[in-house]
N, C-alpha and C positions, 0 to 999 in steps of 0.2 A: 504494500500500500504506500502510495506516494505521501511523503510528509508534507503537511500544510504549514507554510510559514506565515505567521501573523506579524503584521507591522505593529511595532510597539509605539503607541501614541498616547500621550496623556489626555484625559477627557477634555481639558481646557484647550487642547491643541487640535482636536478632531476637525473642527470647522476650518481652521487655517490650513491644515494639511489637505482637506478635501478641495479647497479652492486652488491649492498648488497643483493637485492632480488634474483638476479641470483645465487649468491653464496649460499644463504640459500636454494634455491630450488635444486641446484646441490647436496648439502649435504643431503637433504631429500631423494634424489634419490639414495644416496650411491655412487655418482660419485666423484672420486678423479682424478684430472687432473694433467698431467705432468707439472712441474713448468714452463718450457719454452713455453709450448703450451697453458697454461691457459689464458693468456691475449688475445690470438687470438680467442680461442673458446668462451670466454665470450663476446668479442666484436661482434662476429658473432651472438651469441644468442641475444645480446642487439639490434642488427640491425633487426633481424627477429622474435624475440620472439619464436624461435623454438629450443627447447632443444635437438632435435635429432642430432644437429651438435656436441654435446659432444661425440657422437659415430661415426659420419659420416665424420668428417674432418680427413683426412689421411695425416700424415707427414712422409716424407722420413727422414732417419737419418741426424741429424744436419741441417734440413731445416731452422729452425728459425735462427740459428747461421749464416748460409749462407746468408739469406735475410738481416739480420742486418748488416753484414759485407759489403754487396753490397751497402746498403743505406748510410752507413758511408763514402763510397768512391765516393758518388755522382752519384748513379745509375740512369739510365733511366727506367721509367715504361711505358710499352706499354699496352694499353687496347683495347678491341674490341668493345666498345661502348662509345659514348659521355656521356652517363649517368654514366658509370663507371669512366670516366675521371673527371666528375664534382664532384663525391663523394670523390675523393682522396684529402687529405689535401695538396694542392700544395704549400701553404706558408711554411708549415713545411718541405716539400720535398725540396723546394728551399733553405731553411736555411742550408741544408746538401749538397748543390751543385747539387741536382738532378733535373730532369725534367720529366714530364709525357706527353704522346702523344696518340692520337687516330687518325689513318689514314683513318678511314672508309669513311669520307666525302670528302677525297682528290680527286681532278679531275683525277690525274694519276692512282689512285687506281680504280676509277670507270671505266676508259677507259680500263685498263688492264683486269678487270673482264669481261667487255662486250666483248672484243676481244677474250678472251680465253673461254668464256662461263662458268666462275666460279663465286663463290660468292665474294663480296667485302671483306668479312672477310678473305678469303684465300689470296686475293691479298694484303691485308694490312699486313699479316704476311710476304709475299714476300718483301714488302717495308721495313719492320723492319729488315729483314735479310740483305738487300742491304745496309742499313744505318749503322747498328750496328753489323753485323755479320762478317764473314771472309772477310777481305779486306776493311771493313768499319771503322767507328770511334770506337776506342778502349775504351769502357766504360762498366762497369757492367750493365747488363740488366735484368729486371724483367718483366715477362708477367703476366697480370691480366686479365684472360679470364672469362667473366661472362655471355656470351650470346650464342656465336656461336660455336657449336661443330666442324664446318669446320675449324675454326681458330685453335682449339686445335689439330685436326688431322693433319693439314698441319704443324703446329709447330713441332709436333712429327717427321714428315718426314724431315723437315729442320735440325733438330738435328741429326737424323740418317745419313743424307748426309754430316754432318760436316759443314754446312753452318752457323750455329749459335750455341752458347754455353751459354744459359742463366744461371745466378746465381740462379734464382728461378722461377718456374712456379706456379702460383696460378690458378688452374683449377676448375672453378665453373660454367660452362654452365648450363642452366636450360631448361627443356623440355622433349621431348619424342623421337625424331628422332635422333639417333646416339649420344645422350647425354651421356648415360652410357658407350657406347663403346669408345667414345673419351677420357673419363676419365680413363678407364681401360688401354688404350694405354700409357698414361702418367705414370701410376703406374708400367709399365714394364721397364721404363728407369732406368738404373743402375748407371749412372754417372751424372745425372741431379737431382738437389734438387727440391722438389715439395711440395705443400700443395693442396690437392684435396678434394673437397666436393663430396664424393662418392654417386652414385645414381642419381636420377632425379633432386634433389633439387639444388639450387644455385641462381645465378642472379648477375647482375652488382653491386647491393648493397652489396652482400656478398664479391665479389672480392675487391671492394673498402674498405670494412670494414677490411679485412685482411691486405691490404696495410697500412691502418691507424693504426691498432693494432701494426704493426711492427714499424712504424714511431714514435709512442708515447712511445715506450720503450727506445728510444735512449736519451742520456743525452741532456739537454737543452730544453725539452718540458715542457711548463707550460699550463695547461688547462685554 
């Protein structure tokens, strides 16, 4: 039986070593990342162990800059799953004056979805627009969509109707039905910044990882 050799790494050094391995493998593949995009792509790879994100994460011009500016101004982050909400570093977000919300389990969202025969994901985007869109509380808003293509599709519609103007959309639904199409809709937006995981891959963990990658770039973060 072949002996398995384990790498001896202190618990406090595991993440640092993981990112070293990611960098080494990217270099071996001949991948050279844009400086502002690199922390986001690497953290997504760290979360998923999937190097295809080096090619499949699509950034609109100045997307990272827009996201960082919004977070520095105390942005609200809206997710479409409680898993995504749980994955966001809310202590770090709060230190910048920000908050994160998922409305999927809210009673009013459930009732609206049932009355209209829609998904709760769609109804949760409606609630976000009512609270933080035109006529609501004036705060920068980021959307981190990691599960429901219906959320991303309706968000696109709300933007086109002028009901909400996000600082950044993180579009990373995962699956097969309308997933690719929902992301392609976001890629057509000309005046909205986005980071989109193109194709079928994604997930709440990816959406949260991208949020955290942005949060960790801002001054004052200590691992």
